[in-house]
N, C-alpha and C positions, 0 to 999 in steps of 0.2 A: 446524306440521308436519301434512301431510295424514294422514288416517286410513288404516286397513288396507283393502286391496281384494282381493276374492275373485272370480275369474272362474269362472262355472259353465256348462258345456255341457249343455244339456238343460232345456227349460222345462216339463217334465212334472211329474206329481204328486210324484215322489220329489225332484226338483230343487227345486220350490217349497216342498214341505211338510216336507222332512227336512233336506236339505243347506243350503238357504238359510235355514231357521229357525235352525240352529246357527250359521251364519256371522253372521247378523243379530244374534243374541243375544250374540255375542262382539265386537260393534263393527265388523264389516266392512261396507263398501259392497259389495253384490253386483251383478255385471254378468252378466246372463243372455245366453247365446249359443245361438241355435237357427236352423234353416233353415225352420221352419214359420211362414209369414207371419202366420197368424191369432194364434198364441200371442204372437209378438213384438209385433205391433200392439196386442194387449190389454195386455201388460205396459207398453208405451210410453205408452198412454193412461191407465192406471190407477195412481195414485200409491201405493196400498196394497192389500193383500188380507189375508184372515183364514185362519190355520191353526187348526183345531179338533181337539184331541186327545180321542179318545173311549176310554173304558174302562168297566169294569163299575161303577165308582163315579161315573159321570157325565162331563160334558164340560168342557174348559177351552179358551178361545180366546185367540189371540195375534194382534196386528197386525204384519204384515211391511211395512216401507217401506225407504227408503234403498237403492233398487235402480235399475238402468237395464237396457235390453235392446237387443241389436244382432242384426240378421239377417246371419249370416255368408255367406249366399248373395249378398247385394247389397253388403255393406260389409266385405269381408275385410280391407282395410287398417286399418280402425278396430279390428277385433278384434285384429290383430297389435300395434297400438299399445297397446291395453289390457293385453295379456299382457306386453308389455315393461316395464310399470310396476306390475304386480300383485304381490301377496304369495303368493297361492295360485291353483292351477287345479284344479278338481274337475269331475267329469262323471258324469252318470247318463243315458246315451244308449242302453244296450244293447250287449252285447259285439260285435255285428256292425258297429257304427258307429264303433268306436274308430279304424279305419284312416282314416276320413274326417276326423276332427278332429285327426289327428296333424300335418297340414301347417301349419295356423295356429299350433298350439302350438310347433312347431319354428321357425317364422319369428319368433314372439314371443321365443323363447329366444335366437335369433341376435341379435335387436334389443334385448336386455336393457338397461334404463337404471337398474336398481336394483342396488346393490352386493350385497345379500343374495340368495342363490339362491332361485329360484321353487320352491315346494313343489307337486308334482304328485301328486294322489291320485285314483285312479279309484274310483268308488262303484258298482260293478256287481255283479250277482249271479253272479260267476264267480271261480274260483281264479286268483290272480296277474294280475288285470286290469290293474294299473298296469304290471307287467312287459311285458304284451302291448302296451299303449299305448306304453311306452318304446321297444320294438322298432320300431314304426312311425315314431315320432318320430326315432329315430337314423338311419333310412334317409334322412331329409330334412335332416340336419345336416351342416355342413362338417366336414372332418377336424379342423380346429383346435378347433372347439367341442366335438366329441366327446372330444378329448384332455383338455380341462379342464372336462368337463361338471359336475363337483361344485361348481365355482365359480358356475355359472349356474342349475343346477336340481338338485333332489333328488326322487327318485321313491320313493314309499312305497305298498306294497299295503295294502288295507284290507278289512275284513269289515263289512257293514252288515246290520242286521236290524230291520225295521219293516214292519208290514203296512199297505198303502194299499188300502182297499176300493174298490168301485165308487162313484163320486162322484154326488151329486145332479145331475139333468140341467140344473138352472139354477144350478149352482155358480159358473160363470165361472172366475175365478182362484183362488177359495177352495178349500182342500183339507181334507178330513177324513182323519185319520190315527190309528193306534192310539197310546195313551199309551206303551206299552212301547217301548224302543229299545235297540239296542246298536250302537255304531260303534267298532270297534277298528282302530287304525292302527299299523303297525310303527314303532318309534322309531329303530332302528339307522341307516337311511339319512340321518337328520338330524345324525348326529355327524360331526365336531365341530360344535357349535352346538345350538340348541334347536328342537324341532318347533314348528309353528304353534300359537299359543294359541287353540284352538277349544274352548269350553265344552262338555262332554258327550262329547268324544272320549276314548277310553281307549287310551293309548299302551302297546304291549306289545313285549317283546323278541323273542318268537317268535310270529308270527301264525298259523302253520300249524294248531295245534290249534283255534284260535278259528274259522278259516275252515271247517275240516272239520266241527267240531261243529255250526256253524250250518247248513252246506249239507246235511249228512247227517242233521240232526234237523228243523230248521224246514222246509227246502225239500223234503226227502224226505217228511216227514209231511204237509205241506200238499198236495203234488202227489198223494200216494197217496189222500188224502181226495177230492181233485178228480176223479181218474180213476175211482175206484170209484163215487163219487157220480154222475158223469156217466152211467156205464153202468147205474146203478140208477135213473135218472130223478129224482135229487134236484136241487133248485134251488140251495141255498146250502150252504156248508161246514158251518155249524152244524147244518143238517138231517142231514148225513152223520154227524156225531159224536153226534147224539142217537139214531141207529140203533144199537142194542146190538151187532149183528153187525159193522157197519162200524167202529164205535168199536174193537172188539177187533182187527179187521184192521190198523188204523193202529197200535195199541199193539204188535202183534206185529212189524210192520215195524220200528218204532223200537227194539224189543228187539235185533234183529239189528244195526242201526247203532250202538246204544249199546255192544254187545259189542265192535264194531270200534274205536270211539273209545277205550274204556277200555284195550283191548289195545295200541293204537298210541301212546297218549299217557299215559305212566305217571302224570303228576301229575293227571290227571282220574280221580277215584275213582268206583267204581260208584254209591255213594249220591249223589254230586254230580250225576252224569249222569242218574240216575233222577229227581232233583228237577227238573233242566233239562227232561227229556222231559215230565214232568207239567205243568210251567209252560207249555211250548209247546202241549200239547194243550188246556190251559185257554184259552190265548190264541186259538187258531184256532177254538175252540168258541164264542167270544163272539158271541151273536146280534146285538149292536149293530153289528158290523162288516158284516153283510149281504154276505158275500163270495160272489160268484157262482162256481159250479164251472167254467163256461167261461172266466172270466177267469183263474182260478188254473191251469187246465190248458193255456192257450194256449202255442203254440210247442213242441209235443211233440218235434219233431226235435232241438231244442237240449237239451231235458230228457232225451232218450234218448242223448245223445252220451257219448263215452268217459269224460270226467272229471266228469260231472254227477251229479245226486242219486241215480240208480238204478244205472247201470252202474258208476260210481266205487266206491261201497261194496261192491256185490255182487262186483266183480272182486277187491278186496282180500280179501274173506272167502273167495272161491274159492281164491285163492293161499295162504291160511292153512289151507285144508282145513276151514273152518268152515261152518255152515249159512247159506243165503241164499235158501231157498225162498219166504219171504214177499216178499222183494224181487222175485223172479221174478213173483209175482202182480201187484205194482205195474207191472212192465215190461209184462206182458200187457195190463193195463188201459190203459196209456199208448198201446200199439199200436192199441187199439180207438178211440182219440180221433181219428176220421177225418171229413173233410168237414164240419167245424164252421163254421157261418157266421161270417164275420169273422176267421177264423184261417187264413192262407195255408198255414202249415206243416202243418196238419191235412189239407189237400187234397194237399199234396206227399207227405205220409206215405202217404196212400191210393194215390197213383200208384206210389210205390216198391214198396209191398207187392203191387200188382197186376202190375207189369211185370217184377219180378225173381223168381228162385227164392229159397227160404228162406236158402240159404247166402250168396248175393250180397246179399240184403236185410239180413241180420244184420250182415255186414261193413260195408255202406254206412251203415246207420242208427246202429250202435253203435260203429263204429271198432275192434271187437275182432278180433284175429287168430284164425284157425281153430284154432291150437294152444293158445289160452288155455283154462284149465280151466272158465271160465264159458260158453264159446261154445256147447257142445252144448245146454245148458238154455235159453239165450236163443233159439237156433235152433228148439228145440221149441215155444216160445211163439209165435215168428213163424209157424211152420207151422200151428199151431192157429188163429191169427187169420186167416191167409190162407184156410184151408179154410172158416172160418165167414163170411168176407167175400165169398167168390166166389159 
């Protein structure tokens, strides 16, 4: 009997160093799919690579092998055939790329040759990414397949948490990654039946609290440190958190989001959330990670969007009539992340702030409607940055 097979879209560091590591350790053959010629060629030529987990207590290395790689730009039919006979499909491509990978997945679902349904799990830094991917896939499916979709595919949202720092320039396919990880996947979509047996995945009934806790703690805290650090001329995240004043700024922002998380999710107690916050601060303060502020701050437009790490929690708090002024500070610092070399969104952000008035720019960048209780304070931050940038 052939072994299990996992298709993974995205040959980047998260794909090779997190998702593939878990699949490999669970006995899956991994088939990488990407459109980047260089990465696919490297994977095709190299039979194995090393994942090194780094923590305050030293390093541990693992060898990853038993994988293949296909370029979907040139060999789409092969990709469809692989999906037709696979057990799982995962992806770490960035939320904006989901619409492009939907077609091969849809065609693979139509061509299914296995009796068990395909497990589809998006591993993106976004709320409900698998639902988003499913929406794009269903646009490409026949009515017949859509009607009986549960027989052919099961779609489960997930929340992933693991820091991948800047890699050594000569790393090749090898990946350095932090030791700590959390990968939560909802279990409900796999019923009746069992979810895929992937060691290290934590299956949960309700994913929402885990997603929000992660996004509004890890991502909010990490990005706050990056944007404040960038504006104060710091190089690495650990430099930011060694600065007493900036350390306090990050802690204060996370007090606001912790209050929101404990208010929204009854089963997460204050003490548990405080422990989680301190654990996160300790993780991102780790100098071994050498995490560059520009890397963590990149894509400011996505990070300032409506459901993301700043506007998302601040909007909830505003609706509850609670304080969110520390989050406004993070938003202001993110708005100042302009024209950063190698980051297209930071140039786009600068253009938007230059070409629009404060009301239009606030609506466009954050997706907030003018009547929202948060709008006036975000608009004030936009005005301030516009004045100082002109």
